[in-house]
C-alpha positions in Angstrom: 245.9 120.0 107.7 245.0 117.8 104.8 241.2 116.9 105.0 241.2 114.5 102.1 240.0 110.9 102.5 236.9 108.8 102.7 236.2 109.4 106.4 236.6 112.5 108.6 239.0 112.7 111.5 236.4 111.2 113.8 236.1 108.2 111.5 232.7 109.1 110.1 232.2 108.3 106.4 232.1 111.2 104.0 229.9 111.1 100.9 232.9 109.9 98.8 233.0 106.8 101.0 229.6 105.7 99.6 230.9 106.1 96.0 233.5 103.4 96.6 231.1 101.3 98.7 228.6 101.2 95.7 231.3 99.5 93.6 233.0 97.3 96.2 230.5 96.3 98.9 228.5 93.1 98.6 226.1 94.2 101.3 223.1 95.9 99.7 222.7 99.6 100.6 221.4 102.9 99.4 222.6 106.4 100.5 221.1 109.8 99.6 223.7 112.5 99.2 224.3 114.3 101.5 223.2 113.6 105.1 225.4 116.4 106.5 223.6 119.0 104.4 220.1 119.3 106.0 219.7 123.1 105.7 219.5 124.4 102.1 218.3 127.4 100.2 217.6 128.5 96.6 215.2 130.5 94.4 211.6 129.3 94.1 211.0 126.8 91.2 214.8 126.3 90.8 215.4 122.6 90.1 218.0 120.7 92.1 220.0 117.5 91.3 220.0 114.6 93.8 222.3 111.6 93.7 221.8 108.3 95.4 224.7 105.9 95.8 223.8 102.2 95.8 224.9 98.8 94.7 221.4 97.7 93.9 220.4 97.2 90.3 217.6 99.8 90.6 216.5 102.5 93.0 213.2 104.4 93.3 213.4 107.9 94.9 210.5 109.6 96.7 210.1 113.3 97.5 207.4 114.0 100.2 205.8 110.5 99.5 205.6 111.1 95.8 207.6 108.8 93.5 210.1 110.5 91.2 210.7 107.3 89.2 213.0 104.4 89.1 216.6 104.6 87.9 218.6 101.6 86.7 222.2 101.4 87.9 224.8 101.7 85.2 228.4 101.6 86.5 229.7 103.4 83.4 227.6 106.5 84.1 228.8 109.4 86.3 227.9 110.5 88.9 226.4 107.8 91.1 226.2 105.2 88.3 223.3 107.0 86.8 221.2 107.2 90.0 220.4 110.9 89.6 217.2 112.8 89.8 216.2 116.4 89.1 213.5 117.8 91.5 212.0 120.8 93.1 211.9 121.2 96.9 209.0 122.8 98.6 209.6 125.5 101.2 210.0 124.1 104.7 210.6 120.4 105.6 211.2 118.0 102.7 211.5 114.2 103.0 213.6 112.1 100.7 213.3 108.3 100.6 215.3 106.0 98.4 214.4 102.4 98.0 216.9 100.1 96.5 215.8 96.7 95.2 218.3 93.8 95.0 218.3 91.1 92.4 216.5 88.9 95.0 213.7 91.5 95.4 214.9 92.6 98.8 214.6 96.3 99.7 217.2 98.6 101.3 216.0 102.0 102.3 217.6 105.4 103.1 215.8 108.5 104.2 216.8 112.1 104.6 214.9 115.0 106.0 216.0 118.5 105.1 214.7 122.1 105.4 214.6 124.3 102.3 213.9 128.0 102.0 213.4 130.3 99.1 214.8 133.4 100.8 218.5 133.9 100.7 220.2 135.0 103.9 221.9 138.4 104.1 225.3 139.2 105.6 226.1 137.6 109.0 225.4 140.0 111.8 225.8 137.9 114.9 226.7 134.6 116.4 224.5 132.6 118.8 225.4 129.7 121.1 223.4 126.7 122.2 224.1 123.5 124.0 223.1 119.9 123.8 223.8 117.3 126.6 225.5 114.2 125.3 225.3 110.6 126.4 228.9 110.7 127.6 228.1 113.5 130.1 229.8 116.1 127.9 228.2 119.0 126.1 228.1 119.9 122.5 228.3 123.6 122.1 227.1 124.9 118.7 227.7 128.4 117.3 225.4 129.6 114.5 225.7 132.7 112.3 222.5 134.8 111.7 221.7 137.8 109.5 219.8 140.9 110.6 216.5 139.2 109.9 217.3 136.1 112.0 218.0 133.8 109.0 220.8 131.3 109.5 223.7 132.3 107.2 224.1 129.1 105.2 227.0 130.6 103.2 229.0 131.8 106.2 232.3 129.8 106.4 234.6 132.0 108.6 236.6 130.5 111.4 235.4 130.9 115.0 237.2 130.6 118.3 235.7 128.7 121.2 236.8 129.2 124.8 235.5 127.6 128.1 235.8 130.4 130.7 234.4 128.6 133.7 233.1 125.3 135.0 234.7 122.9 132.5 237.2 122.3 129.8 236.9 122.4 126.0 238.1 119.2 124.4 240.7 120.8 122.1 243.7 119.3 120.3 241.8 116.1 119.7 242.5 116.1 115.9 238.8 115.8 115.2 236.1 118.2 113.7 234.5 118.6 117.2 237.8 118.7 119.1 239.5 121.9 117.9 239.6 125.3 119.5 239.5 127.0 116.1 236.8 125.7 113.7 235.8 126.8 110.3 232.1 127.1 110.0 230.1 125.0 107.5 226.6 125.8 106.5 226.7 128.6 109.0 227.5 126.4 112.0 230.4 125.1 114.1 230.5 122.9 117.2 232.9 121.8 119.9 232.7 119.3 122.7 233.1 120.5 126.3 233.7 118.5 129.5 231.9 119.9 132.6 233.8 119.8 135.9 230.7 119.4 138.1 227.0 120.3 138.2 227.6 122.6 141.2 229.0 125.5 139.2 227.9 127.1 135.9 229.6 126.2 132.6 230.5 129.4 130.8 231.4 129.3 127.1 232.4 132.0 124.6 232.7 132.1 120.8 234.2 135.0 118.8 236.1 135.7 115.6 237.6 138.8 113.8 234.1 140.0 112.8 232.3 139.5 116.1 233.1 140.1 119.7 232.5 137.5 122.3 229.1 135.7 122.4 228.5 133.9 125.7 226.4 131.0 126.9 226.0 130.0 130.6 224.7 126.5 131.4 223.5 126.2 135.0 
C-alpha cells in the first residue's frame, strides 16, 4: 500500500504536513520535528540536527531550558526555511522548546520531550506486550522488541503479527496504522487496537513473527 501523503491513514499529520503549513497557513504556529520520534540513540558527544517548521519570522529554540539562539526564517533556505539547529543531547530525558514570534510580537510555542541514550542496542532477542486502556473502552496493545540486555531495539523494523485469542476482537482491516493484523515495527514498536467483549472474561493477546514464537498478554 502506498504510504505517501501529508497525513497517515488515520488522518494524523506527518512531518511533511508542517512543511507545507509553514508556507501556506496564516495561523501562526511552530512545530519541532519529529513528535513521533521520542526514543533516540547515538554516540556520546555526537551532534544532532534539529529542524523547526514555522511561519513566524523568527524562532528561538531551547534545549533543557538553555537557549540555542534565534533563527530568522528564510523561505529560500532548505530545510525548514533556515530554522535549523545543531545540538548535543544529554543521556536520559531531554526537553526541546521552540518559541516562534510573530510580526505582532505574539508567541507560539511547541514542546517535545524525548529520551536519548548513548548505548546502542544489540540484536533483538524477544518481544514484550503491554496494554493501555483507551477512552473509547478499547485497548491499545503494544509490542516492543528488546535485546539481551533489556534495551529497546530502536532499529528493529520487522513485521509482527497480532492475534486476539480470547475475550475480544482485534480491530483489523481498518486501513489505519493501528487497525492492521500485520504491522511493520517502527523504532522497535508496533501497536494495535483491540475491542474487549466484556469485563467478565480475560482478554488474551499474542504477537509473533518469523524470528520469535508467540508472546502472550492476558488482561484480567
